[in-house]
MARBARO-577844 format. One record per residue: residue number from 1; residue in three letters; x, y negated, z negated of N, C-alpha, C, O in turn. Coordinates in steps of 0.1 Angstrom, whole numbers, plus 5000, padded with zeros to 4 digits. Layout:
+------+------+------+------+------+------+------+------+------+------+------+------+------+------+
! dodo ! nuro !  npx !  npy !  npz ! capx ! capy ! capz !  cpx !  cpy !  cpz !  opx !  opy !  opz !
+------+------+------+------+------+------+------+------+------+------+------+------+------+------+
!  NUM !  ALA !    X !    Y !    Z !    X !    Y !    Z !    X !    Y !    Z !    X !    Y !    Z !
...
+------+------+------+------+------+------+------+------+------+------+------+------+------+------+
END
This chain:
+------+------+------+------+------+------+------+------+------+------+------+------+------+------+
! dodo ! nuro !  npx !  npy !  npz ! capx ! capy ! capz !  cpx !  cpy !  cpz !  opx !  opy !  opz !
+------+------+------+------+------+------+------+------+------+------+------+------+------+------+
!    1 !  UNK ! 5477 ! 9140 ! 7204 ! 5478 ! 9133 ! 7191 ! 5485 ! 9120 ! 7192 ! 5496 ! 9119 ! 7198 !
!    2 !  UNK ! 5479 ! 9109 ! 7187 ! 5485 ! 9096 ! 7188 ! 5485 ! 9090 ! 7174 ! 5475 ! 9083 ! 7171 !
!    3 !  UNK ! 5496 ! 9092 ! 7166 ! 5496 ! 9086 ! 7153 ! 5495 ! 9071 ! 7155 ! 5502 ! 9065 ! 7163 !
!    4 !  UNK ! 5486 ! 9065 ! 7148 ! 5484 ! 9050 ! 7148 ! 5475 ! 9046 ! 7159 ! 5472 ! 9034 ! 7160 !
!    5 !  UNK ! 5470 ! 9055 ! 7168 ! 5460 ! 9052 ! 7178 ! 5466 ! 9046 ! 7190 ! 5478 ! 9049 ! 7194 !
!    6 !  UNK ! 5459 ! 9037 ! 7197 ! 5463 ! 9031 ! 7209 ! 5474 ! 9021 ! 7207 ! 5476 ! 9016 ! 7195 !
!    7 !  UNK ! 5482 ! 9017 ! 7217 ! 5493 ! 9008 ! 7216 ! 5489 ! 8995 ! 7209 ! 5498 ! 8989 ! 7203 !
!    8 !  UNK ! 5477 ! 8990 ! 7210 ! 5473 ! 8977 ! 7204 ! 5471 ! 8978 ! 7190 ! 5469 ! 8968 ! 7183 !
!    9 !  UNK ! 5470 ! 8991 ! 7184 ! 5468 ! 8993 ! 7170 ! 5479 ! 8987 ! 7162 ! 5491 ! 8990 ! 7165 !
!   10 !  UNK ! 5477 ! 8979 ! 7151 ! 5487 ! 8973 ! 7144 ! 5494 ! 8983 ! 7134 ! 5504 ! 8979 ! 7128 !
!   11 !  UNK ! 5489 ! 8995 ! 7132 ! 5494 ! 9004 ! 7122 ! 5508 ! 9009 ! 7127 ! 5509 ! 9013 ! 7139 !
!   12 !  UNK ! 5518 ! 9008 ! 7119 ! 5531 ! 9013 ! 7122 ! 5532 ! 9028 ! 7121 ! 5527 ! 9034 ! 7111 !
!   13 !  UNK ! 5537 ! 9035 ! 7130 ! 5539 ! 9050 ! 7129 ! 5554 ! 9053 ! 7132 ! 5560 ! 9046 ! 7140 !
!   14 !  UNK ! 5559 ! 9063 ! 7126 ! 5573 ! 9066 ! 7128 ! 5576 ! 9074 ! 7141 ! 5588 ! 9076 ! 7144 !
!   15 !  UNK ! 5566 ! 9078 ! 7149 ! 5568 ! 9084 ! 7161 ! 5556 ! 9084 ! 7170 ! 5545 ! 9080 ! 7165 !
!   16 !  UNK ! 5557 ! 9088 ! 7182 ! 5546 ! 9089 ! 7191 ! 5547 ! 9102 ! 7198 ! 5558 ! 9107 ! 7202 !
!   17 !  UNK ! 5535 ! 9109 ! 7200 ! 5535 ! 9121 ! 7208 ! 5522 ! 9122 ! 7216 ! 5512 ! 9119 ! 7211 !
!   18 !  UNK ! 5524 ! 9125 ! 7229 ! 5512 ! 9127 ! 7237 ! 5515 ! 9133 ! 7250 ! 5527 ! 9134 ! 7254 !
!   19 !  UNK ! 5505 ! 9137 ! 7257 ! 5506 ! 9143 ! 7270 ! 5507 ! 9158 ! 7270 ! 5508 ! 9164 ! 7260 !
!   20 !  UNK ! 5508 ! 9163 ! 7282 ! 5510 ! 9178 ! 7284 ! 5520 ! 9180 ! 7295 ! 5522 ! 9172 ! 7304 !
!   21 !  UNK ! 5527 ! 9192 ! 7294 ! 5537 ! 9195 ! 7304 ! 5550 ! 9199 ! 7297 ! 5550 ! 9201 ! 7285 !
!   22 !  UNK ! 5561 ! 9199 ! 7305 ! 5574 ! 9202 ! 7299 ! 5577 ! 9192 ! 7288 ! 5574 ! 9180 ! 7289 !
!   23 !  UNK ! 5584 ! 9196 ! 7277 ! 5588 ! 9187 ! 7267 ! 5598 ! 9176 ! 7271 ! 5607 ! 9178 ! 7279 !
!   24 !  UNK ! 5595 ! 9164 ! 7266 ! 5604 ! 9152 ! 7269 ! 5606 ! 9145 ! 7256 ! 5596 ! 9142 ! 7249 !
!   25 !  UNK ! 5618 ! 9141 ! 7253 ! 5621 ! 9133 ! 7241 ! 5627 ! 9120 ! 7246 ! 5636 ! 9120 ! 7254 !
!   26 !  UNK ! 5621 ! 9109 ! 7241 ! 5626 ! 9096 ! 7244 ! 5632 ! 9089 ! 7232 ! 5626 ! 9088 ! 7222 !
!   27 !  UNK ! 5645 ! 9085 ! 7233 ! 5652 ! 9080 ! 7222 ! 5656 ! 9065 ! 7225 ! 5662 ! 9062 ! 7235 !
!   28 !  UNK ! 5652 ! 9057 ! 7215 ! 5655 ! 9042 ! 7217 ! 5669 ! 9038 ! 7213 ! 5677 ! 9046 ! 7208 !
!   29 !  UNK ! 5672 ! 9025 ! 7215 ! 5685 ! 9020 ! 7212 ! 5686 ! 9015 ! 7198 ! 5677 ! 9015 ! 7190 !
!   30 !  UNK ! 5698 ! 9010 ! 7195 ! 5701 ! 9005 ! 7181 ! 5692 ! 8994 ! 7177 ! 5689 ! 8985 ! 7185 !
!   31 !  UNK ! 5687 ! 8995 ! 7165 ! 5678 ! 8986 ! 7158 ! 5664 ! 8985 ! 7164 ! 5656 ! 8976 ! 7160 !
!   32 !  UNK ! 5660 ! 8994 ! 7173 ! 5647 ! 8994 ! 7179 ! 5638 ! 9005 ! 7172 ! 5642 ! 9011 ! 7162 !
!   33 !  UNK ! 5627 ! 9008 ! 7178 ! 5618 ! 9018 ! 7174 ! 5612 ! 9026 ! 7186 ! 5616 ! 9023 ! 7197 !
!   34 !  UNK ! 5604 ! 9036 ! 7183 ! 5598 ! 9043 ! 7194 ! 5590 ! 9034 ! 7204 ! 5589 ! 9038 ! 7216 !
!   35 !  UNK ! 5586 ! 9023 ! 7199 ! 5578 ! 9014 ! 7207 ! 5585 ! 9008 ! 7219 ! 5579 ! 9002 ! 7228 !
!   36 !  UNK ! 5598 ! 9010 ! 7220 ! 5605 ! 9006 ! 7232 ! 5600 ! 9013 ! 7244 ! 5602 ! 9008 ! 7256 !
!   37 !  UNK ! 5594 ! 9025 ! 7243 ! 5589 ! 9033 ! 7254 ! 5574 ! 9031 ! 7256 ! 5569 ! 9037 ! 7265 !
!   38 !  UNK ! 5568 ! 9022 ! 7249 ! 5553 ! 9021 ! 7249 ! 5547 ! 9018 ! 7262 ! 5537 ! 9024 ! 7266 !
!   39 !  UNK ! 5554 ! 9010 ! 7271 ! 5548 ! 9007 ! 7284 ! 5549 ! 9019 ! 7294 ! 5541 ! 9020 ! 7303 !
!   40 !  UNK ! 5559 ! 9027 ! 7292 ! 5561 ! 9038 ! 7302 ! 5555 ! 9051 ! 7297 ! 5554 ! 9061 ! 7305 !
!   41 !  UNK ! 5552 ! 9052 ! 7284 ! 5547 ! 9065 ! 7279 ! 5534 ! 9070 ! 7286 ! 5534 ! 9082 ! 7289 !
!   42 !  UNK ! 5525 ! 9062 ! 7289 ! 5513 ! 9067 ! 7296 ! 5516 ! 9074 ! 7310 ! 5510 ! 9084 ! 7313 !
!   43 !  UNK ! 5526 ! 9068 ! 7317 ! 5530 ! 9075 ! 7330 ! 5538 ! 9088 ! 7327 ! 5535 ! 9098 ! 7334 !
!   44 !  UNK ! 5546 ! 9088 ! 7317 ! 5554 ! 9100 ! 7314 ! 5545 ! 9111 ! 7309 ! 5547 ! 9123 ! 7312 !
!   45 !  UNK ! 5534 ! 9107 ! 7301 ! 5525 ! 9117 ! 7295 ! 5516 ! 9124 ! 7306 ! 5510 ! 9134 ! 7303 !
!   46 !  UNK ! 5516 ! 9119 ! 7318 ! 5508 ! 9125 ! 7328 ! 5515 ! 9138 ! 7333 ! 5509 ! 9147 ! 7338 !
!   47 !  UNK ! 5528 ! 9139 ! 7330 ! 5536 ! 9151 ! 7334 ! 5543 ! 9158 ! 7323 ! 5549 ! 9168 ! 7325 !
!   48 !  UNK ! 5543 ! 9152 ! 7311 ! 5552 ! 9158 ! 7300 ! 5545 ! 9157 ! 7287 ! 5536 ! 9149 ! 7285 !
!   49 !  UNK ! 5549 ! 9166 ! 7278 ! 5546 ! 9165 ! 7264 ! 5556 ! 9156 ! 7258 ! 5567 ! 9161 ! 7255 !
!   50 !  UNK ! 5553 ! 9143 ! 7256 ! 5564 ! 9133 ! 7253 ! 5564 ! 9131 ! 7238 ! 5554 ! 9129 ! 7231 !
!   51 !  UNK ! 5576 ! 9131 ! 7232 ! 5579 ! 9128 ! 7218 ! 5588 ! 9116 ! 7218 ! 5599 ! 9117 ! 7224 !
!   52 !  UNK ! 5584 ! 9106 ! 7211 ! 5593 ! 9094 ! 7210 ! 5594 ! 9091 ! 7195 ! 5585 ! 9083 ! 7190 !
!   53 !  UNK ! 5604 ! 9096 ! 7189 ! 5606 ! 9093 ! 7174 ! 5613 ! 9080 ! 7172 ! 5621 ! 9075 ! 7181 !
!   54 !  UNK ! 5611 ! 9074 ! 7161 ! 5619 ! 9063 ! 7156 ! 5631 ! 9069 ! 7149 ! 5630 ! 9078 ! 7141 !
!   55 !  UNK ! 5643 ! 9066 ! 7154 ! 5655 ! 9072 ! 7148 ! 5657 ! 9070 ! 7133 ! 5653 ! 9059 ! 7128 !
!   56 !  UNK ! 5663 ! 9079 ! 7127 ! 5666 ! 9078 ! 7112 ! 5673 ! 9065 ! 7109 ! 5682 ! 9061 ! 7117 !
!   57 !  UNK ! 5669 ! 9059 ! 7098 ! 5676 ! 9046 ! 7094 ! 5671 ! 9034 ! 7102 ! 5676 ! 9023 ! 7099 !
!   58 !  UNK ! 5662 ! 9035 ! 7111 ! 5656 ! 9024 ! 7118 ! 5642 ! 9021 ! 7113 ! 5636 ! 9030 ! 7107 !
!   59 !  UNK ! 5637 ! 9010 ! 7115 ! 5624 ! 9005 ! 7110 ! 5613 ! 9015 ! 7109 ! 5606 ! 9018 ! 7119 !
!   60 !  UNK ! 5611 ! 9021 ! 7097 ! 5601 ! 9031 ! 7095 ! 5605 ! 9045 ! 7099 ! 5597 ! 9054 ! 7097 !
!   61 !  UNK ! 5617 ! 9047 ! 7104 ! 5621 ! 9061 ! 7107 ! 5625 ! 9068 ! 7094 ! 5624 ! 9062 ! 7083 !
!   62 !  UNK ! 5629 ! 9081 ! 7095 ! 5633 ! 9088 ! 7084 ! 5644 ! 9081 ! 7077 ! 5653 ! 9076 ! 7083 !
!   63 !  UNK ! 5644 ! 9081 ! 7063 ! 5656 ! 9074 ! 7056 ! 5668 ! 9083 ! 7058 ! 5667 ! 9095 ! 7059 !
!   64 !  UNK ! 5679 ! 9077 ! 7058 ! 5692 ! 9084 ! 7058 ! 5697 ! 9085 ! 7043 ! 5698 ! 9075 ! 7037 !
!   65 !  UNK ! 5699 ! 9097 ! 7039 ! 5703 ! 9099 ! 7025 ! 5717 ! 9106 ! 7026 ! 5720 ! 9113 ! 7036 !
!   66 !  UNK ! 5725 ! 9104 ! 7016 ! 5738 ! 9110 ! 7016 ! 5748 ! 9103 ! 7025 ! 5746 ! 9092 ! 7029 !
!   67 !  UNK ! 5758 ! 9110 ! 7029 ! 5769 ! 9105 ! 7037 ! 5764 ! 9102 ! 7051 ! 5756 ! 9110 ! 7056 !
!   68 !  UNK ! 5768 ! 9091 ! 7057 ! 5765 ! 9088 ! 7071 ! 5776 ! 9092 ! 7080 ! 5787 ! 9086 ! 7079 !
!   69 !  UNK ! 5774 ! 9102 ! 7088 ! 5784 ! 9106 ! 7098 ! 5779 ! 9104 ! 7112 ! 5768 ! 9099 ! 7114 !
!   70 !  UNK ! 5787 ! 9108 ! 7121 ! 5784 ! 9106 ! 7135 ! 5773 ! 9116 ! 7141 ! 5769 ! 9115 ! 7152 !
!   71 !  UNK ! 5769 ! 9125 ! 7132 ! 5759 ! 9135 ! 7137 ! 5745 ! 9133 ! 7130 ! 5736 ! 9140 ! 7133 !
!   72 !  UNK ! 5744 ! 9124 ! 7121 ! 5732 ! 9123 ! 7113 ! 5720 ! 9120 ! 7121 ! 5709 ! 9125 ! 7118 !
!   73 !  UNK ! 5721 ! 9112 ! 7132 ! 5709 ! 9109 ! 7140 ! 5705 ! 9121 ! 7149 ! 5693 ! 9124 ! 7150 !
!   74 !  UNK ! 5715 ! 9127 ! 7154 ! 5712 ! 9139 ! 7163 ! 5706 ! 9150 ! 7154 ! 5697 ! 9157 ! 7158 !
!   75 !  UNK ! 5711 ! 9152 ! 7142 ! 5705 ! 9161 ! 7132 ! 5690 ! 9159 ! 7130 ! 5682 ! 9168 ! 7130 !
!   76 !  UNK ! 5687 ! 9146 ! 7128 ! 5673 ! 9142 ! 7125 ! 5664 ! 9144 ! 7137 ! 5653 ! 9149 ! 7136 !
!   77 !  UNK ! 5669 ! 9141 ! 7149 ! 5661 ! 9143 ! 7161 ! 5659 ! 9158 ! 7163 ! 5649 ! 9162 ! 7168 !
!   78 !  UNK ! 5670 ! 9166 ! 7161 ! 5669 ! 9180 ! 7162 ! 5658 ! 9186 ! 7153 ! 5650 ! 9195 ! 7157 !
!   79 !  UNK ! 5657 ! 9181 ! 7141 ! 5646 ! 9185 ! 7132 ! 5633 ! 9181 ! 7137 ! 5623 ! 9189 ! 7137 !
!   80 !  UNK ! 5632 ! 9169 ! 7143 ! 5619 ! 9165 ! 7149 ! 5615 ! 9174 ! 7161 ! 5603 ! 9177 ! 7163 !
!   81 !  UNK ! 5625 ! 9177 ! 7169 ! 5622 ! 9187 ! 7180 ! 5617 ! 9200 ! 7175 ! 5608 ! 9206 ! 7180 !
!   82 !  UNK ! 5624 ! 9205 ! 7164 ! 5619 ! 9218 ! 7158 ! 5605 ! 9217 ! 7153 ! 5597 ! 9226 ! 7156 !
!   83 !  UNK ! 5602 ! 9206 ! 7147 ! 5588 ! 9204 ! 7141 ! 5578 ! 9203 ! 7153 ! 5567 ! 9208 ! 7151 !
!   84 !  UNK ! 5582 ! 9198 ! 7164 ! 5573 ! 9196 ! 7176 ! 5572 ! 9210 ! 7184 ! 5564 ! 9211 ! 7193 !
!   85 !  UNK ! 5581 ! 9219 ! 7180 ! 5581 ! 9232 ! 7188 ! 5589 ! 9231 ! 7200 ! 5587 ! 9240 ! 7209 !
!   86 !  UNK ! 5598 ! 9222 ! 7202 ! 5606 ! 9220 ! 7214 ! 5620 ! 9227 ! 7211 ! 5628 ! 9222 ! 7203 !
!   87 !  UNK ! 5622 ! 9238 ! 7218 ! 5635 ! 9245 ! 7217 ! 5645 ! 9237 ! 7225 ! 5656 ! 9234 ! 7221 !
!   88 !  UNK ! 5641 ! 9233 ! 7237 ! 5649 ! 9224 ! 7246 ! 5639 ! 9214 ! 7252 ! 5627 ! 9217 ! 7252 !
!   89 !  UNK ! 5644 ! 9203 ! 7257 ! 5636 ! 9193 ! 7262 ! 5644 ! 9184 ! 7272 ! 5656 ! 9184 ! 7272 !
!   90 !  UNK ! 5637 ! 9178 ! 7281 ! 5643 ! 9167 ! 7289 ! 5645 ! 9156 ! 7279 ! 5636 ! 9152 ! 7272 !
!   91 !  UNK ! 5657 ! 9150 ! 7279 ! 5659 ! 9139 ! 7269 ! 5664 ! 9127 ! 7277 ! 5673 ! 9127 ! 7285 !
!   92 !  UNK ! 5657 ! 9116 ! 7273 ! 5661 ! 9103 ! 7279 ! 5664 ! 9093 ! 7267 ! 5657 ! 9093 ! 7257 !
!   93 !  UNK ! 5674 ! 9085 ! 7269 ! 5678 ! 9076 ! 7258 ! 5685 ! 9064 ! 7264 ! 5691 ! 9065 ! 7274 !
!   94 !  UNK ! 5683 ! 9053 ! 7257 ! 5691 ! 9041 ! 7261 ! 5700 ! 9037 ! 7249 ! 5696 ! 9038 ! 7237 !
!   95 !  UNK ! 5711 ! 9031 ! 7252 ! 5720 ! 9026 ! 7242 ! 5723 ! 9037 ! 7232 ! 5728 ! 9048 ! 7236 !
!   96 !  UNK ! 5721 ! 9035 ! 7219 ! 5723 ! 9045 ! 7209 ! 5716 ! 9058 ! 7212 ! 5721 ! 9069 ! 7209 !
!   97 !  UNK ! 5704 ! 9057 ! 7217 ! 5696 ! 9068 ! 7221 ! 5703 ! 9077 ! 7231 ! 5702 ! 9089 ! 7232 !
!   98 !  UNK ! 5710 ! 9070 ! 7240 ! 5718 ! 9077 ! 7251 ! 5729 ! 9085 ! 7244 ! 5732 ! 9097 ! 7249 !
!   99 !  UNK ! 5736 ! 9079 ! 7234 ! 5746 ! 9086 ! 7227 ! 5741 ! 9099 ! 7220 ! 5747 ! 9110 ! 7221 !
!  100 !  UNK ! 5730 ! 9097 ! 7213 ! 5723 ! 9108 ! 7206 ! 5719 ! 9119 ! 7217 ! 5720 ! 9131 ! 7214 !
!  101 !  UNK ! 5714 ! 9115 ! 7228 ! 5710 ! 9124 ! 7239 ! 5722 ! 9133 ! 7243 ! 5720 ! 9145 ! 7245 !
!  102 !  UNK ! 5733 ! 9127 ! 7244 ! 5745 ! 9135 ! 7248 ! 5749 ! 9145 ! 7237 ! 5754 ! 9156 ! 7240 !
!  103 !  UNK ! 5748 ! 9141 ! 7224 ! 5751 ! 9150 ! 7213 ! 5741 ! 9162 ! 7214 ! 5745 ! 9173 ! 7212 !
!  104 !  UNK ! 5728 ! 9159 ! 7216 ! 5719 ! 9170 ! 7217 ! 5722 ! 9179 ! 7229 ! 5720 ! 9191 ! 7228 !
!  105 !  UNK ! 5726 ! 9173 ! 7240 ! 5730 ! 9182 ! 7251 ! 5741 ! 9191 ! 7248 ! 5742 ! 9202 ! 7252 !
!  106 !  UNK ! 5751 ! 9186 ! 7240 ! 5763 ! 9194 ! 7237 ! 5759 ! 9205 ! 7227 ! 5766 ! 9215 ! 7226 !
!  107 !  UNK ! 5747 ! 9204 ! 7221 ! 5742 ! 9215 ! 7212 ! 5733 ! 9224 ! 7219 ! 5728 ! 9234 ! 7214 !
!  108 !  UNK ! 5731 ! 9222 ! 7232 ! 5722 ! 9231 ! 7240 ! 5708 ! 9228 ! 7239 ! 5699 ! 9236 ! 7243 !
!  109 !  UNK ! 5704 ! 9216 ! 7234 ! 5690 ! 9213 ! 7232 ! 5684 ! 9205 ! 7244 ! 5672 ! 9203 ! 7244 !
!  110 !  UNK ! 5692 ! 9201 ! 7253 ! 5687 ! 9193 ! 7265 ! 5685 ! 9202 ! 7277 ! 5695 ! 9209 ! 7281 !
!  111 !  UNK ! 5674 ! 9201 ! 7283 ! 5671 ! 9207 ! 7296 ! 5679 ! 9198 ! 7307 ! 5686 ! 9203 ! 7315 !
!  112 !  UNK ! 5676 ! 9185 ! 7305 ! 5684 ! 9175 ! 7313 ! 5685 ! 9163 ! 7304 ! 5678 ! 9161 ! 7295 !
!  113 !  UNK ! 5695 ! 9154 ! 7308 ! 5697 ! 9141 ! 7301 ! 5696 ! 9130 ! 7311 ! 5697 ! 9119 ! 7308 !
+------+------+------+------+------+------+------+------+------+------+------+------+------+------+
END
C-alpha cells in the first residue's frame, strides 16, 4: 500500500507503508515529514514492512490536542504501530525521531533501535 502513489506524486500523505518482512518504523526529525526517508525506503522495503509516519503536530501529521507533554509523540507513534499490527518493530529515527525511538524502546515496542 502506497498512500499518495509513487514518490513523484504531488499528493501529500500523512504516512508511507510498503514492503514485506520484519516490521520497521522510520521516524523523522523536528519539522520534517515521512518524506525524509523517501530515497532509502525502496531499499528498506526489500527486506522490511516499512512504516514511515509523519509525527503528530508536523506538516499533515495527526493534530495534537490537549496538553502537550514529553510523551505525546511516542503515544501517537504507538497508536500507528498498533493500527499497522506491529507489536514490536525495528525503529530508526533521526533528531526528534531518535528521541521518540528511545521512548518506544523503553516501552518495550522496539526490537532494535
